[in-house]
C-alpha positions in Angstrom: 0.0 0.0 0.0 1.3 3.4 -0.9 2.1 5.9 1.8 -0.4 8.7 2.4 0.6 11.8 0.5 -0.3 15.3 1.6 0.7 18.6 0.1 1.5 22.1 1.4 1.2 25.2 -0.8 2.9 27.9 1.1 5.9 30.3 1.5 9.4 29.4 2.5 10.7 30.6 5.9 14.4 31.1 5.7 14.5 30.9 9.5 13.1 27.4 9.4 10.4 28.0 12.0 7.2 28.4 10.0 5.9 28.0 6.4 6.9 25.1 4.2 9.6 24.2 6.7 7.2 23.8 9.6 4.8 21.9 7.4 7.3 19.3 6.2 8.6 18.7 9.7 5.1 18.1 10.9 4.2 15.8 8.0 7.3 13.7 8.6 6.7 13.5 12.4 3.1 12.3 11.8 4.0 9.6 9.3 2.7 11.0 6.0 4.7 12.0 2.9 4.7 15.7 2.4 4.9 17.2 -1.1 5.5 21.0 -1.2 4.6 23.8 -3.5 6.6 27.0 -2.8 4.7 30.2 -3.7 6.9 32.8 -2.0 10.4 33.0 -0.6 10.7 35.1 2.5 13.8 36.5 4.1 12.7 35.8 7.7 14.1 35.0 11.1 12.8 34.8 14.7 12.6 38.6 14.9 10.4 39.1 11.8 9.9 39.1 8.0 12.6 41.2 6.2 11.4 40.8 2.6 9.1 38.7 0.4 9.6 37.5 -3.1 6.6 35.9 -4.9 7.2 33.2 -7.4 5.5 33.7 -10.8 2.0 32.2 -11.0 3.0 29.8 -13.9 5.8 28.3 -11.7 3.3 27.8 -8.8 0.8 26.1 -11.1 3.5 23.9 -12.6 4.5 22.7 -9.1 0.9 21.8 -8.3 0.5 20.0 -11.6 3.7 18.1 -11.2 2.7 16.7 -7.8 -0.9 15.9 -8.6 -0.1 14.2 -11.9 2.1 11.7 -10.1 0.8 11.3 -6.6 -2.6 10.7 -5.1 -2.8 13.8 -2.8 -5.3 12.9 -0.1 -5.3 16.3 1.6 -3.5 19.5 1.1 -3.1 22.8 2.9 -2.4 26.3 2.0 -0.3 28.7 4.1 1.0 32.0 2.9 -0.6 33.1 -0.3 0.5 36.7 -0.5 -1.3 38.1 -3.6 -4.8 37.9 -5.2 -3.3 36.4 -8.3 -1.7 33.6 -6.3 -5.0 33.0 -4.4 -7.0 32.8 -7.6 -4.4 30.4 -9.3 -4.4 28.1 -6.3 -8.2 28.1 -6.1 -8.3 27.1 -9.8 -5.9 24.2 -9.4 -7.7 23.0 -6.2 -10.9 22.7 -8.3 -9.2 21.1 -11.3 -7.5 18.4 -9.2 -10.4 18.0 -6.7 -8.1 18.5 -3.8 -9.5 18.4 -0.2 -8.0 21.6 1.0 -7.4 23.0 4.5 -6.7 26.8 4.4 -4.5 28.4 6.9 -5.3 32.1 6.1 -1.8 33.4 7.0 -1.9 37.2 7.2 1.1 38.0 9.4 4.1 36.3 11.0 4.1 35.5 14.7 7.4 37.4 15.0 6.1 40.3 13.0 5.6 41.3 9.3 2.6 41.2 6.9 2.3 38.2 4.6 -1.0 38.8 2.9 -1.9 41.8 0.7 -5.2 43.5 1.5 -6.9 42.8 -1.8 -6.0 39.1 -1.5 -8.3 38.7 1.6 -11.4 39.3 -0.5 -10.3 36.9 -3.2 -9.6 34.3 -0.5 -13.3 34.6 0.5 -14.5 34.7 -3.1 -12.5 32.0 -4.8 -10.5 29.8 -2.3 -12.8 29.2 0.7 -15.7 28.2 -1.5 -13.7 25.2 -2.9 -12.0 24.3 0.4 -12.7 21.6 3.0 -11.7 23.6 6.1 -10.2 26.8 7.2 -8.2 27.4 10.4 -8.0 31.1 11.3 -6.7 32.4 14.6 -8.7 35.0 16.4 -7.3 38.0 14.5 -7.6 36.2 11.1 -11.2 35.2 11.9 -12.1 38.8 12.7 -10.8 39.9 9.3 -12.5 37.1 7.4 -15.8 37.5 9.2 -16.0 41.1 10.2 -17.0 40.0 13.7 -15.0 41.4 16.7 -14.0 38.5 18.8 -13.7 39.0 22.6 -15.6 35.9 23.9 -16.1 32.3 22.9 -19.5 33.2 21.7 -18.0 35.8 19.4 -15.8 33.0 18.0 -18.9 31.0 17.2 -20.5 34.0 15.5 -17.4 34.5 13.4 -17.3 30.9 12.4 -20.9 31.1 11.1 -20.0 34.1 9.0 -16.9 32.5 7.6 -18.8 29.3 6.7 -21.2 31.4 4.5 -18.3 31.4 1.9 -19.1 27.7 1.3 -16.2 26.1 3.3 -17.4 22.9 5.1 -15.5 23.3 8.4 -14.3 26.3 10.3 -11.8 26.0 13.2 -11.2 29.2 15.1 -8.1 28.6 17.1 -8.0 30.2 20.5 -4.4 31.0 21.2 -5.2 34.7 21.3 -8.4 34.2 23.4 -8.8 31.5 26.0 -6.8 28.6 24.4 -10.1 26.9 23.4 -10.6 25.9 19.7 -14.1 26.4 18.2 -15.0 23.9 15.5 -18.0 24.6 13.3 -19.5 21.9 11.0 -21.4 24.1 8.6 -23.3 21.2 7.0 -24.6 20.0 10.3 -24.8 23.3 12.0 -22.9 21.8 15.0 -20.2 23.4 17.2 -17.5 21.5 19.0 -15.4 23.4 21.5 -12.0 21.9 22.5 -10.9 23.5 25.8 -7.2 24.1 26.2 -4.5 25.5 28.5 -1.8 28.0 27.7 1.7 26.5 27.9 5.0 28.2 27.9 7.3 28.0 24.9 7.9 29.3 21.5 4.9 30.1 19.3 6.5 31.0 15.9 4.9 28.6 13.4 1.9 27.5 15.5 -0.6 28.3 12.8 1.4 26.4 10.1 1.9 23.5 12.4 -1.8 23.3 13.4 -3.0 23.2 9.8 -0.4 20.8 8.6 -1.0 18.5 11.6 -4.7 18.6 10.8 -4.1 17.6 7.2 -1.9 14.7 8.3 -4.5 13.4 10.8 -7.2 13.7 8.2 -5.1 11.9 5.6 -4.7 9.1 8.0 -8.5 8.7 8.2 -9.5 10.3 11.5 -12.9 12.0 11.7 -12.7 15.8 11.7 -13.4 16.5 15.4 -11.0 13.7 16.4 -8.3 15.0 14.0 -8.8 18.5 15.5 -8.4 17.1 19.1 -5.2 15.2 18.1 -3.9 18.3 16.3 -4.5 20.5 19.4 -2.4 18.2 21.6 0.3 18.0 18.9 0.6 21.8 18.7 0.6 22.1 22.5 3.5 19.6 22.7 5.3 21.4 19.8 5.1 24.6 21.9 6.2 22.9 25.1 9.2 21.3 23.5 10.3 24.4 21.6 13.9 25.6 21.8 15.3 29.1 21.5 17.3 29.4 18.3 17.6 33.1 17.7 17.0 36.5 19.3 13.2 36.7 18.7 10.2 34.4 19.1 11.3 30.8 19.3 9.8 28.4 16.8 7.6 25.5 17.7 9.2 22.1 17.6 6.9 19.6 15.8 9.2 16.7 16.5 9.9 17.5 20.1 7.5 15.2 21.8 8.1 12.4 19.4 11.8 12.8 20.0 11.3 12.7 23.7 9.4 9.4 23.4 12.2 8.1 21.2 14.8 9.1 23.7 12.9 7.5 26.6 12.8 4.3 24.7 16.5 4.5 23.8 17.3 5.0 27.5 15.4 1.9 28.5 17.1 -0.1 25.6 20.5 1.2 26.7 20.0 0.2 30.3 19.0 -3.3 29.2 22.0 -3.6 26.9 24.3 -2.5 29.8 22.7 -5.1 32.1 23.2 -7.8 29.4 26.9 -6.9 29.3 27.3 -7.1 33.1 25.3 -10.3 33.7 27.6 -12.3 31.5 30.6 -11.4 33.6 31.7 -13.9 36.2 33.5 -11.2 38.2 30.7 -8.6 38.3 28.5 -10.4 40.9 31.4 -10.0 43.4 31.3 -6.2 42.9 27.7 -5.7 43.9 27.2 -4.0 47.3 25.0 -5.4 50.0 22.3 -2.8 49.2 22.4 -4.0 45.5 23.5 -2.1 42.5 21.6 -0.2 39.8 22.0 1.3 36.4 20.7 4.8 36.1 20.5 6.8 32.8 18.9 10.1 31.9 17.4 11.5 28.7 19.5 14.1 26.9 20.0 17.4 28.7 17.7 19.4 26.3 14.7 17.6 27.8 15.5 18.5 31.4 13.7 21.8 30.9 10.5 20.2 29.6 10.0 18.0 32.7 9.8 18.8 36.4 13.5 18.8 37.0 14.8 16.4 39.6 11.2 15.6 40.7 12.0 12.1 41.9 15.5 13.1 43.1 14.1 15.7 45.4 12.8 13.4 48.1 9.2 13.7 46.8 8.8 10.1 45.6 5.0 9.7 45.2 3.2 6.4 45.4 2.2 4.5 42.2 -1.4 5.8 42.7 -0.3 9.4 42.8 -2.4 11.4 40.2 0.7 12.9 38.6 2.1 9.4 37.9 -1.2 8.2 36.4 -1.6 11.4 34.3 1.9 11.9 33.1 3.3 8.5 32.4 3.6 5.8 29.8 4.9 2.2 29.8 8.3 3.4 30.7 7.3 5.2 33.8 6.6 8.8 34.7 7.3 11.9 32.5 8.0 13.8 35.7 11.5 12.1 35.9 14.4 12.5 33.5 16.1 9.4 34.7 15.4 5.6 34.6 16.7 2.6 36.4 15.6 -0.9 37.7 12.9 -0.3 40.3 14.1 -3.2 42.5 17.9 -2.8 41.7 20.3 -5.6 40.7 21.2 -8.3 43.2 23.5 -11.3 43.6 22.0 -14.7 43.1 23.6 -17.5 45.1 23.8 -21.2 44.3 23.3 -23.8 47.0 26.9 -23.7 48.1 26.7 -19.9 48.6 28.7 -18.9 45.6 27.8 -15.8 43.5 26.9 -17.5 40.3 24.8 -14.9 38.6 22.9 -11.6 39.0 19.2 -10.7 38.8 17.5 -7.4 38.0 14.3 -6.8 39.8 11.6 -5.3 37.7 11.8 -3.6 34.2 13.7 -0.3 33.8 11.4 2.6 34.4 11.5 6.4 34.8 11.2 7.5 38.4 13.3 4.6 39.8 16.9 4.8 41.1 16.3 8.0 42.9 19.3 7.8 45.2 21.8 7.1 42.4 20.1 9.6 40.2 21.4 12.3 42.5 24.9 11.4 41.6 24.1 11.8 37.9 22.4 15.2 38.7 25.7 16.2 40.4 27.8 15.2 37.4 25.6 17.0 34.9 26.1 20.2 36.7 29.6 20.1 35.3 29.2 18.0 32.2 25.7 17.4 30.6 27.2 14.6 28.5 27.5 12.4 31.6 24.1 10.7 31.6 24.6 7.4 33.4 26.0 5.9 36.6 26.4 2.4 38.1 27.3 1.8 41.7 29.7 -0.9 43.0 30.9 -1.9 46.4 34.0 -0.1 47.7 37.3 -2.0 48.0 40.9 -0.9 47.5 41.4 -3.7 45.1 38.6 -2.5 42.8 40.1 1.0 42.9 43.5 -0.5 42.0 42.0 -2.4 39.1 40.2 0.8 37.9 43.5 2.7 37.9 45.2 -0.1 36.1 42.5 0.2 33.5 43.3 3.9 33.1 40.3 5.4 34.8 40.3 8.5 37.0 38.7 8.5 40.4 37.9 11.0 43.2 36.6 10.5 46.7 34.7 12.4 49.4 34.2 11.7 53.1 30.7 11.0 54.4 31.5 12.5 57.7 32.0 15.9 56.0 28.4 16.0 54.8 26.6 19.1 56.0 24.0 18.0 58.6 21.1 19.9 57.1 21.9 19.1 53.4 18.9 17.3 51.9 20.5 15.9 48.7 23.5 14.3 50.3 24.2 11.9 47.5 24.5 14.9 45.2 26.6 16.9 47.7 29.3 14.2 47.8 29.8 14.1 44.1 29.6 17.9 43.7 32.1 18.3 46.5 34.6 15.9 44.8 34.2 17.3 41.3 34.6 20.9 42.5 37.9 20.0 44.0 39.0 18.5 40.7 38.7 21.6 38.6 35.1 20.9 37.8 36.1 17.8 35.7 33.9 14.7 36.1 36.0 11.6 36.7 35.2 8.0 35.7 34.7 7.0 39.3 33.7 8.8 42.5 33.8 6.8 45.8 33.5 7.1 49.5 34.6 4.8 52.3 31.2 4.8 54.0 30.2 5.9 57.6 28.2 4.5 60.5 25.2 2.8 58.9 26.2 3.8 55.4 27.8 1.3 53.0 30.9 2.4 51.2 30.2 2.8 47.4 31.9 3.4 44.1 30.0 5.3 41.4 31.0 4.6 37.8 29.9 7.3 35.4 29.4 7.1 31.7 28.0 9.0 28.7 25.4 6.3 28.6 24.7 3.1 30.5 26.6 0.9 28.1 29.6 3.2 28.4 29.6 2.8 32.2 29.1 -0.9 31.9 32.0 -1.3 29.5 34.2 0.5 32.1 33.1 -2.0 34.7 33.8 -4.9 32.3 37.3 -3.5 31.8 37.7 -3.2 35.6 36.6 -6.8 35.9 39.3 -7.8 33.4 41.9 -6.0 35.4 40.7 -7.7 38.6 41.2 -11.1 37.0 44.8 -10.1 36.2 45.4 -9.0 39.8 43.8 -12.3 41.1 46.2 -14.3 38.9 49.2 -12.4 40.4 
């Protein structure tokens, strides 16, 4: 079966945050093939639009013909159509090719700058909306298209009714400039659906483009219109939440942000399991496990630490599994409130009948929100080097330290008795204290000799869990050499 093909007819944003660029990123993230027809080239960045160059109408028409003659375009969207000639030409091609079209009536850039000529607005109402499937104006655009001043949700409904008189089947008035609620109007049925929302912090450059292109992608995949709108709203909210500042102005939305976070969470779990597979096959490793057990902790990349509640689980606020936050903000890999994952029941020695350490066993499946104690050591290391994302703890012994030095690894130590009495995050304090005395350079190992009621521990750091595990395997090899001597 051929992949679903959608098309965007819009302007190019040289800053990469809106227009064709935002559309194609959205299409790719949502699993459809995105064809593109460029109608204008803008010199644009996060601070605004500097200039606009419209492509000749025959070139625009030729692009549409080229795509439609080869691919079965299930849905298409328009973005920036700056002139009346371009609007009329696109409307003609939409009719000729029987395209199901979603119109994003782009009139200005979020960062500033007009993108639609005044006379083009009337032609959009006369020629484009009558042949379109849906239109997705924001509050300001809906006011211009309808002539209705919008100050309340009821005003948004009145505007939608006026816009629908052009002949367009669905009107979606997005509420980012009102109360964050989207108003959907099915003109054929005369039915309204209101999708409530909440304002989230983050970049908003490209929100309109991303909304319309996400809607097109969901429609192409077969979702009913109200369902597609609901999914689109969540997608755009996530794109805002996971935005990143790239310039000096309004940050662009990040269509792939949430999907990339899911991918990184899965990769963390996979990496922890791979690290465990390396260690469990070692005959020496079981002898390195402390009495409290060991664990493998790893975090998502540093860029996602600002999009979760930082150090939630490492801040002595470990909620029960029935905590509403855990149920609301979690997936099969644990809670979104934590940036780090580990085995919930740690890793333990398994004895045979004679009492020998023959193997190791991990209790539970790696999940985010586990390994809170060891996670504090990773938090400490990341204050100095965000590339350090993993840690595995071993029991302390001079022989293990000797083997680590023989393997070429650096180590630091701290004294438990020096811990400030009122310091809550003591596991973090020890590592921070040691690294601070080492010119802020994170070593391979940090250890302490324990204290009354506190087992001595060695912490092995790595750029990921496998990296830390490979260091331990190397240490095990050096131990075997020392044993033979």
